Residue frames as qw, qx, qy, qz and C-alpha x, y, z in Angstrom:
[[0.567, 0.568, -0.189, 0.565, -28.81, -20.48, 24.09],
 [0.612, -0.729, -0.158, 0.263, -26.69, -19.54, 27.26],
 [0.409, 0.714, -0.153, 0.548, -24.49, -16.38, 26.86],
 [0.645, -0.554, -0.248, 0.464, -22.02, -15.60, 29.61],
 [0.135, 0.926, -0.058, 0.347, -21.25, -11.92, 30.01],
 [0.736, 0.039, -0.355, 0.575, -17.69, -11.53, 31.33],
 [0.387, -0.885, -0.111, 0.236, -16.63, -9.37, 34.34],
 [0.231, 0.910, -0.340, 0.053, -13.63, -7.00, 34.01],
 [0.489, -0.564, 0.664, -0.047, -11.57, -9.46, 36.03],
 [0.800, 0.175, 0.571, 0.054, -12.55, -12.24, 33.64],
 [0.568, 0.821, 0.033, 0.058, -11.83, -10.03, 30.61],
 [0.141, -0.853, 0.501, 0.016, -8.41, -9.37, 31.98],
 [0.659, -0.197, 0.725, 0.040, -7.77, -13.13, 32.10],
 [0.726, 0.564, 0.393, 0.020, -9.21, -13.49, 28.59],
 [0.293, 0.932, -0.209, -0.048, -6.81, -10.74, 27.41],
 [0.352, -0.631, 0.686, 0.085, -3.73, -12.60, 28.84],
 [0.733, 0.107, 0.667, 0.074, -4.75, -15.88, 27.06],
 [0.629, 0.725, 0.280, 0.027, -5.29, -14.06, 23.85],
 [0.055, 0.917, -0.382, -0.100, -2.11, -11.99, 23.95],
 [0.557, -0.369, 0.735, 0.114, -0.27, -15.36, 24.29],
 [0.742, 0.421, 0.512, 0.097, -1.87, -16.62, 21.12],
 [0.346, 0.935, -0.066, -0.047, -0.64, -13.50, 19.41],
 [0.242, -0.755, 0.603, 0.093, 2.90, -14.10, 20.66],
 [0.729, -0.015, 0.680, 0.075, 2.60, -17.81, 19.62],
 [0.669, 0.677, 0.302, 0.054, 1.53, -16.88, 15.99],
 [0.102, 0.948, -0.301, -0.034, 4.51, -14.45, 15.85],
 [0.516, -0.515, 0.681, 0.075, 6.85, -17.17, 17.02],
 [0.747, 0.264, 0.599, 0.117, 5.60, -19.50, 14.34],
 [0.450, 0.886, 0.071, -0.085, 5.98, -16.70, 11.76],
 [0.154, -0.808, 0.537, 0.189, 9.69, -16.69, 12.31],
 [0.460, -0.251, 0.838, 0.150, 9.79, -20.28, 11.01],
 [0.673, 0.554, 0.445, -0.206, 7.51, -20.06, 8.06],
 [0.158, 0.691, -0.528, -0.468, 9.55, -20.55, 4.93],
 [0.833, 0.317, -0.344, -0.294, 9.95, -23.16, 2.20],
 [0.536, 0.310, -0.766, 0.171, 11.02, -26.63, 3.40],
 [0.207, -0.184, 0.686, -0.673, 9.47, -26.45, 6.81],
 [0.309, -0.283, -0.869, -0.264, 6.90, -28.97, 7.70],
 [0.444, -0.569, -0.145, -0.677, 3.77, -28.28, 9.53],
 [0.845, -0.381, -0.363, 0.097, 4.60, -30.77, 12.13],
 [0.542, 0.055, -0.276, 0.792, 7.62, -28.73, 13.05],
 [0.164, -0.470, -0.025, -0.867, 5.41, -25.68, 13.42],
 [0.731, -0.491, -0.374, -0.290, 3.09, -27.78, 15.72],
 [0.780, -0.253, -0.367, 0.439, 5.98, -28.75, 18.00],
 [0.262, 0.243, -0.171, 0.918, 7.24, -25.13, 18.20],
 [0.365, -0.516, -0.170, -0.756, 3.83, -23.93, 19.15],
 [0.797, -0.429, -0.420, -0.060, 3.39, -26.54, 21.89],
 [0.651, -0.116, -0.306, 0.685, 6.72, -25.80, 23.48],
 [0.089, 0.319, -0.017, 0.943, 6.05, -22.04, 23.31],
 [0.505, -0.552, -0.249, -0.615, 2.61, -22.24, 24.84],
 [0.827, -0.394, -0.379, 0.127, 3.59, -24.62, 27.60],
 [0.537, 0.105, -0.269, 0.792, 6.74, -22.53, 28.38],
 [0.145, -0.350, -0.007, -0.925, 4.30, -19.60, 28.98],
 [0.165, 0.039, 0.772, -0.612, 2.29, -21.64, 31.56],
 [0.664, 0.241, 0.045, -0.706, -0.65, -22.35, 29.26],
 [0.558, 0.063, 0.825, 0.062, -2.16, -25.46, 27.60],
 [0.147, 0.113, -0.607, -0.773, -2.92, -25.79, 23.82],
 [0.553, 0.163, 0.479, -0.662, -6.66, -26.01, 23.68],
 [0.704, 0.360, -0.350, -0.502, -7.04, -27.70, 20.28],
 [0.189, 0.316, -0.926, 0.079, -5.19, -30.83, 21.42],
 [0.025, -0.211, -0.964, 0.160, -7.82, -33.68, 21.81],
 [0.400, 0.297, 0.173, -0.850, -10.70, -31.26, 21.05],
 [0.488, 0.229, 0.842, 0.017, -13.47, -33.66, 19.57],
 [0.171, 0.050, -0.533, -0.827, -14.88, -33.35, 16.07],
 [0.694, -0.037, -0.026, -0.719, -18.59, -34.14, 15.28],
 [0.804, 0.126, -0.567, -0.129, -17.48, -37.81, 14.85],
 [0.771, -0.627, 0.063, -0.092, -16.11, -37.83, 18.47],
 [0.860, 0.163, -0.082, 0.476, -12.54, -38.18, 17.25],
 [0.437, -0.784, -0.012, 0.441, -9.92, -36.07, 19.13],
 [0.441, 0.862, -0.223, 0.110, -7.79, -33.45, 17.19],
 [0.916, -0.124, -0.104, 0.368, -4.26, -35.02, 17.27],
 [0.527, 0.302, -0.080, 0.790, -2.28, -31.75, 17.27],
 [0.295, -0.496, -0.381, 0.723, -1.81, -28.41, 19.07],
 [0.151, 0.512, -0.092, -0.841, -2.56, -26.09, 16.17],
 [0.699, 0.542, 0.466, -0.009, -4.48, -26.11, 12.90],
 [0.196, -0.502, 0.485, 0.689, -2.32, -25.65, 9.80],
 [0.624, 0.577, 0.514, -0.116, -4.37, -25.17, 6.65],
 [0.313, -0.347, 0.491, 0.735, -2.46, -24.82, 3.43],
 [0.059, 0.058, -0.602, -0.794, -3.74, -23.16, 0.20],
 [0.462, -0.241, -0.537, -0.663, -7.23, -24.74, -0.58],
 [0.470, -0.363, -0.760, 0.266, -7.56, -26.16, 2.97],
 [0.212, -0.764, -0.161, -0.588, -9.98, -23.56, 4.74],
 [0.447, -0.625, 0.408, -0.493, -9.68, -24.75, 8.32],
 [0.863, -0.315, 0.329, -0.220, -8.67, -27.65, 10.60],
 [0.690, 0.521, -0.499, 0.065, -5.63, -28.80, 8.73],
 [0.855, -0.504, 0.091, 0.084, -3.80, -31.36, 10.75],
 [0.004, 0.816, -0.569, -0.098, 0.04, -30.78, 11.06],
 [0.976, 0.103, 0.183, 0.060, 2.00, -33.52, 9.39],
 [0.455, -0.524, 0.513, 0.505, 5.69, -34.29, 8.59],
 [0.533, 0.317, 0.673, 0.403, 4.33, -34.91, 5.02],
 [0.193, 0.925, 0.311, 0.107, 3.04, -31.34, 4.57],
 [0.567, -0.214, 0.113, 0.787, 6.12, -29.32, 3.51],
 [0.124, 0.865, 0.186, -0.448, 5.78, -25.61, 2.86],
 [0.620, 0.257, 0.438, 0.598, 6.66, -24.50, -0.54],
 [0.103, -0.222, 0.119, 0.962, 7.40, -21.09, -2.11],
 [0.266, -0.148, -0.456, -0.836, 4.15, -19.36, -3.07],
 [0.369, -0.434, -0.821, 0.023, 1.97, -21.39, -0.61],
 [0.290, -0.544, 0.212, -0.759, -0.23, -19.58, 1.99],
 [0.478, -0.189, -0.828, 0.226, -0.84, -21.22, 5.35],
 [0.416, -0.631, -0.050, -0.653, -3.49, -20.40, 7.92],
 [0.430, -0.015, -0.797, 0.424, -2.52, -21.11, 11.46],
 [0.540, -0.615, -0.190, -0.542, -5.35, -21.23, 13.96],
 [0.409, 0.165, -0.693, 0.570, -4.17, -21.33, 17.61],
 [0.559, -0.670, -0.232, -0.430, -5.85, -21.63, 20.88],
 [0.298, 0.252, -0.687, 0.612, -4.55, -21.34, 24.56],
 [0.593, -0.656, -0.418, -0.210, -6.02, -22.09, 27.90],
 [0.362, 0.313, -0.432, 0.764, -4.51, -19.82, 30.57],
 [0.058, -0.003, 0.572, -0.819, -5.68, -19.42, 34.15],
 [0.318, 0.416, 0.768, -0.368, -9.08, -20.91, 33.30],
 [0.429, 0.747, 0.152, -0.485, -9.83, -18.79, 30.17],
 [0.734, 0.293, 0.507, 0.345, -9.39, -19.31, 26.38],
 [0.079, 0.686, -0.261, -0.675, -7.63, -17.46, 23.72],
 [0.682, 0.339, 0.626, 0.170, -8.28, -18.06, 20.09],
 [0.228, 0.816, -0.159, -0.507, -6.91, -16.36, 16.94],
 [0.795, 0.233, 0.461, 0.318, -5.87, -17.15, 13.40],
 [0.116, 0.807, -0.255, -0.519, -3.60, -15.60, 10.75],
 [0.869, 0.418, 0.229, 0.135, -2.94, -16.54, 7.15],
 [0.385, -0.684, 0.398, 0.474, 0.74, -16.34, 6.32],
 [0.696, 0.672, -0.209, -0.147, 2.53, -16.14, 3.00],
 [0.823, -0.285, 0.367, 0.326, 5.35, -18.52, 2.32],
 [0.437, -0.104, 0.428, 0.784, 8.00, -16.58, 0.32],
 [0.180, 0.217, -0.269, -0.921, 6.64, -14.76, -2.72],
 [0.354, 0.397, 0.817, -0.222, 2.90, -15.23, -3.21],
 [0.204, 0.456, 0.618, 0.607, 0.87, -14.56, -6.37],
 [0.076, -0.080, 0.114, -0.987, -0.68, -11.00, -6.20],
 [0.537, -0.279, -0.475, -0.638, -4.08, -12.34, -6.64],
 [0.675, -0.366, -0.621, 0.158, -3.74, -14.49, -3.56],
 [0.285, -0.057, -0.363, 0.885, -2.19, -11.61, -1.59],
 [0.291, -0.233, -0.151, -0.915, -5.36, -9.65, -2.51],
 [0.673, -0.370, -0.588, -0.254, -7.56, -12.44, -1.08],
 [0.564, -0.266, -0.539, 0.566, -5.58, -12.27, 2.22],
 [0.069, 0.057, -0.138, 0.986, -5.88, -8.44, 2.36],
 [0.479, -0.308, -0.326, -0.755, -9.62, -8.42, 1.70],
 [0.702, -0.382, -0.601, 0.002, -10.27, -11.22, 4.25],
 [0.458, -0.166, -0.448, 0.749, -8.18, -9.44, 6.87],
 [0.120, -0.139, -0.010, -0.983, -9.94, -6.13, 6.18],
 [0.559, -0.339, -0.552, -0.518, -13.32, -7.89, 6.44],
 [0.599, -0.268, -0.656, 0.373, -12.43, -9.04, 9.85],
 [0.175, -0.201, -0.319, 0.910, -11.95, -5.48, 11.12],
 [0.346, -0.230, -0.324, -0.850, -15.18, -4.40, 9.37],
 [0.633, -0.373, -0.662, -0.146, -16.90, -7.12, 11.41],
 [0.473, -0.269, -0.520, 0.659, -15.27, -5.91, 14.59],
 [0.000, -0.085, 0.031, -0.996, -16.35, -2.44, 13.95],
 [0.557, -0.308, -0.398, -0.661, -19.99, -3.70, 14.02],
 [0.641, -0.266, -0.702, 0.158, -19.49, -5.75, 17.19],
 [0.010, 0.247, -0.373, 0.894, -20.72, -3.07, 19.54],
 [0.085, 0.340, 0.795, -0.495, -23.45, -3.12, 22.24],
 [0.406, 0.528, 0.233, -0.708, -26.88, -2.65, 20.77],
 [0.436, 0.419, -0.593, -0.531, -25.97, -4.17, 17.41],
 [0.923, -0.023, 0.280, -0.262, -26.77, -7.73, 16.41],
 [0.629, -0.214, 0.668, 0.335, -24.74, -10.76, 15.25],
 [0.617, 0.590, 0.485, 0.189, -26.25, -10.16, 11.85],
 [0.139, 0.984, -0.051, -0.097, -24.53, -6.81, 11.61],
 [0.424, -0.588, 0.628, 0.283, -21.18, -8.47, 11.95],
 [0.620, 0.126, 0.727, 0.268, -21.92, -11.04, 9.32],
 [0.473, 0.820, 0.320, -0.021, -23.46, -8.54, 6.87],
 [0.001, 0.928, -0.297, -0.225, -20.42, -6.34, 7.00],
 [0.457, -0.406, 0.738, 0.285, -18.12, -9.20, 6.33],
 [0.585, 0.360, 0.709, 0.159, -20.19, -10.86, 3.56],
 [0.374, 0.898, 0.210, -0.103, -20.96, -7.58, 1.68],
 [0.084, -0.842, 0.459, 0.269, -17.28, -6.55, 1.60],
 [0.403, -0.288, 0.811, 0.311, -15.89, -9.92, 0.45],
 [0.557, 0.500, 0.658, 0.084, -18.70, -10.67, -2.00],
 [0.240, 0.933, 0.034, -0.265, -18.05, -7.17, -3.50],
 [0.048, -0.696, 0.644, 0.314, -14.63, -8.37, -4.44],
 [0.742, 0.299, -0.463, -0.381, -16.02, -11.55, -6.01],
 [0.091, 0.307, -0.903, 0.286, -15.08, -13.93, -3.15],
 [0.647, -0.363, -0.611, -0.276, -17.03, -16.73, -1.58],
 [0.300, -0.495, 0.490, -0.652, -18.05, -16.54, 2.01],
 [0.345, -0.054, -0.934, 0.071, -18.16, -20.02, 3.75],
 [0.579, -0.457, -0.122, -0.664, -21.59, -20.64, 5.41],
 [0.866, -0.256, -0.419, -0.093, -21.06, -23.93, 7.24],
 [0.650, -0.179, -0.414, 0.612, -18.32, -22.69, 9.56],
 [0.106, -0.874, -0.177, -0.440, -18.77, -19.72, 11.90],
 [0.104, 0.439, -0.543, 0.709, -17.16, -17.64, 14.69],
 [0.637, -0.416, -0.649, 0.009, -18.36, -18.25, 18.26],
 [0.453, -0.831, 0.147, -0.287, -18.59, -17.03, 21.92],
 [0.694, 0.221, -0.534, 0.429, -15.47, -17.83, 23.98],
 [0.388, -0.757, 0.261, -0.456, -14.58, -17.78, 27.63],
 [0.555, -0.403, 0.710, -0.161, -14.00, -20.72, 30.12],
 [0.780, 0.226, 0.578, 0.085, -14.96, -22.85, 27.15],
 [0.303, -0.174, 0.518, 0.781, -13.44, -22.54, 23.76],
 [0.130, -0.272, -0.660, -0.689, -16.76, -22.64, 22.03],
 [0.065, 0.402, 0.681, -0.608, -19.69, -20.82, 23.65],
 [0.248, 0.750, 0.578, 0.207, -22.87, -19.26, 22.48],
 [0.712, 0.518, 0.284, -0.381, -23.61, -17.30, 20.37],
 [0.692, 0.252, 0.460, 0.497, -22.63, -18.61, 16.87],
 [0.031, 0.774, -0.083, -0.627, -21.17, -15.71, 14.85],
 [0.732, 0.427, 0.461, 0.265, -21.67, -16.34, 11.11],
 [0.324, -0.322, 0.306, 0.835, -19.75, -14.41, 8.47],
 [0.057, -0.297, -0.609, -0.733, -22.81, -13.71, 6.56],
 [0.088, -0.525, -0.756, 0.382, -26.32, -12.21, 7.56],
 [0.029, 0.722, 0.415, 0.552, -28.67, -9.32, 7.55],
 [0.085, 0.333, -0.328, 0.880, -28.48, -6.09, 9.49],
 [0.488, -0.299, 0.233, -0.786, -30.48, -6.11, 12.66],
 [0.889, -0.087, -0.337, -0.297, -30.87, -9.91, 12.73],
 [0.722, 0.076, -0.596, 0.344, -29.73, -12.48, 15.26],
 [0.607, -0.545, -0.430, 0.387, -28.69, -12.24, 18.93],
 [0.023, -0.959, 0.025, -0.280, -28.37, -8.65, 20.25],
 [0.653, 0.239, -0.417, 0.585, -24.80, -7.80, 21.39],
 [0.474, -0.852, -0.171, -0.141, -24.29, -6.80, 24.97],
 [0.081, 0.805, -0.491, 0.324, -21.36, -5.27, 26.82],
 [0.510, -0.490, 0.669, -0.231, -19.14, -7.99, 28.22],
 [0.943, 0.224, 0.221, -0.108, -19.83, -10.60, 25.53],
 [0.198, -0.623, 0.646, 0.395, -16.61, -12.16, 24.30],
 [0.851, 0.439, 0.253, -0.139, -16.72, -13.61, 20.80],
 [0.467, -0.302, 0.617, 0.557, -14.36, -14.91, 18.25],
 [0.572, 0.727, 0.027, -0.379, -14.98, -13.32, 14.73],
 [0.446, -0.347, 0.708, 0.423, -13.25, -15.32, 11.98],
 [0.614, 0.595, -0.110, -0.507, -13.92, -14.80, 8.30],
 [0.557, -0.120, 0.766, 0.300, -13.19, -17.85, 6.06],
 [0.459, 0.737, -0.022, -0.496, -13.17, -16.57, 2.63],
 [0.759, 0.071, 0.576, 0.296, -12.63, -18.40, -0.70],
 [0.065, -0.383, 0.433, 0.813, -11.06, -17.09, -3.95],
 [0.228, -0.074, -0.747, -0.620, -13.59, -19.10, -5.92],
 [0.573, -0.392, -0.543, -0.472, -16.73, -20.98, -5.11],
 [0.350, -0.549, 0.446, -0.614, -17.80, -21.02, -1.49],
 [0.943, -0.144, -0.175, -0.242, -18.59, -24.75, -1.52],
 [0.106, -0.617, 0.746, -0.227, -16.44, -26.79, 0.89],
 [0.905, -0.056, -0.363, -0.213, -15.87, -30.48, 1.63],
 [0.663, -0.624, 0.403, -0.093, -14.42, -32.71, 4.38],
 [0.326, 0.587, -0.741, -0.020, -11.07, -34.23, 3.80],
 [0.788, -0.032, -0.605, -0.107, -10.66, -37.97, 4.37],
 [0.371, 0.109, -0.704, 0.597, -9.00, -37.38, 7.74],
 [0.335, -0.705, -0.623, -0.061, -12.51, -36.10, 9.05],
 [0.325, -0.648, -0.232, 0.649, -10.92, -32.76, 10.18],
 [0.219, -0.215, 0.334, 0.891, -9.61, -30.75, 7.25],
 [0.434, 0.722, 0.479, -0.246, -12.13, -28.66, 5.30],
 [0.342, -0.203, 0.466, 0.790, -11.13, -27.77, 1.76],
 [0.458, 0.498, -0.071, -0.733, -12.65, -25.75, -1.15],
 [0.812, 0.288, 0.505, -0.046, -14.42, -28.12, -3.62],
 [0.637, 0.768, 0.027, 0.059, -12.87, -26.18, -6.60],
 [0.828, -0.155, -0.025, 0.538, -9.39, -26.21, -5.02],
 [0.242, 0.761, -0.004, 0.602, -9.06, -22.50, -5.08],
 [0.356, 0.116, -0.573, 0.729, -7.15, -20.88, -2.13],
 [0.429, -0.783, -0.386, -0.232, -8.99, -19.72, 0.99],
 [0.196, 0.395, -0.439, 0.783, -7.90, -17.23, 3.76],
 [0.613, -0.630, -0.474, -0.040, -8.89, -17.18, 7.44],
 [0.202, 0.380, -0.374, 0.822, -8.28, -14.47, 9.93],
 [0.560, -0.596, -0.571, -0.081, -9.58, -14.46, 13.51],
 [0.072, 0.384, -0.447, 0.805, -9.59, -12.14, 16.51],
 [0.369, -0.546, -0.730, 0.181, -11.25, -12.59, 19.89],
 [0.009, 0.415, -0.019, 0.910, -12.92, -9.46, 21.02],
 [0.087, -0.460, -0.718, 0.515, -15.05, -8.09, 23.94],
 [0.005, 0.709, 0.513, 0.485, -18.27, -6.17, 23.07],
 [0.265, -0.295, -0.331, 0.856, -18.17, -2.69, 24.38],
 [0.231, 0.851, 0.407, -0.237, -20.41, 0.40, 24.06],
 [0.149, 0.924, -0.144, -0.320, -19.33, 2.41, 21.08],
 [0.439, 0.668, -0.594, -0.088, -16.20, 0.38, 20.08],
 [0.976, -0.184, -0.119, -0.005, -15.17, -3.27, 20.56],
 [0.293, -0.762, 0.577, 0.015, -11.95, -4.16, 22.25],
 [0.832, 0.330, -0.445, -0.021, -9.73, -6.62, 20.45],
 [0.708, -0.628, 0.318, -0.060, -8.24, -8.97, 23.12],
 [0.874, 0.036, 0.291, 0.386, -5.91, -10.92, 20.67],
 [0.056, -0.838, 0.256, 0.479, -3.13, -9.31, 18.65],
 [0.813, 0.506, 0.143, 0.250, -1.69, -9.27, 15.15],
 [0.030, 0.974, -0.220, -0.040, 0.82, -6.58, 16.05],
 [0.561, -0.525, 0.609, 0.198, 3.76, -9.04, 16.75],
 [0.718, 0.262, 0.598, 0.241, 3.10, -10.90, 13.47],
 [0.392, 0.890, 0.207, 0.105, 2.80, -7.66, 11.49],
 [0.232, -0.876, 0.399, 0.142, 6.04, -6.33, 12.92],
 [0.670, -0.212, 0.667, 0.247, 7.63, -9.59, 11.88],
 [0.633, 0.551, 0.494, 0.228, 6.26, -9.25, 8.35],
 [0.166, 0.985, -0.046, -0.020, 7.52, -5.73, 8.03],
 [0.414, -0.668, 0.570, 0.241, 10.98, -6.96, 8.88],
 [0.683, 0.051, 0.668, 0.292, 10.83, -9.53, 6.10],
 [0.495, 0.829, 0.261, -0.008, 9.77, -6.99, 3.47]]
């Protein structure tokens, strides 16, 4: 395992790439409503990212089968947990939820973040899933401090979500991030306190709870990209890129713009 600790100059570049992801998610949030296709969202994202001097990192990223991802963002609706491919056939409907995972490469460093949006009025039980998943992300971040271990992050996420009766996906994990989109170490959303890699100041990691309303079992869709719940219950996905510090982690990505937008919609 090769873990790259980042210098403050590198962290500044990471921050810029991640702030752009936050702005991109907010831009997409303006367009999320019934009748919009996920392909439309993908085109908006690509134009926005490139207009800001960056490159969408997901485009052509290979899956385990060696097949390149055909789009710029992942758009995962309802029971699709992650890696949904944007399509003109996927039309957003009232009551849907959609997780948008976005990555940018700016000045040699990567940004990566995900937010699960509501489409119109969503059932209160599903809103609760989103709320718990989002809160679990921040509990994980609270434990991402120098001297702790990767297992402390996973334990905090797992225990909180399972206490609400939700499933915690095991097969998909967070990751280190920097010049490459996926670096060591893997960051599971489950684990035991004190287990796993010790966290050191300057480590940049993406923490991303993927939580299911029902059973945690998942399956691969025929397109060999999308991952969906086997019981077809909804799933939520939130992700921040952070840098490990002493005492308190620093969040490099941002939900502020999205949350401001959501506040305007209420």
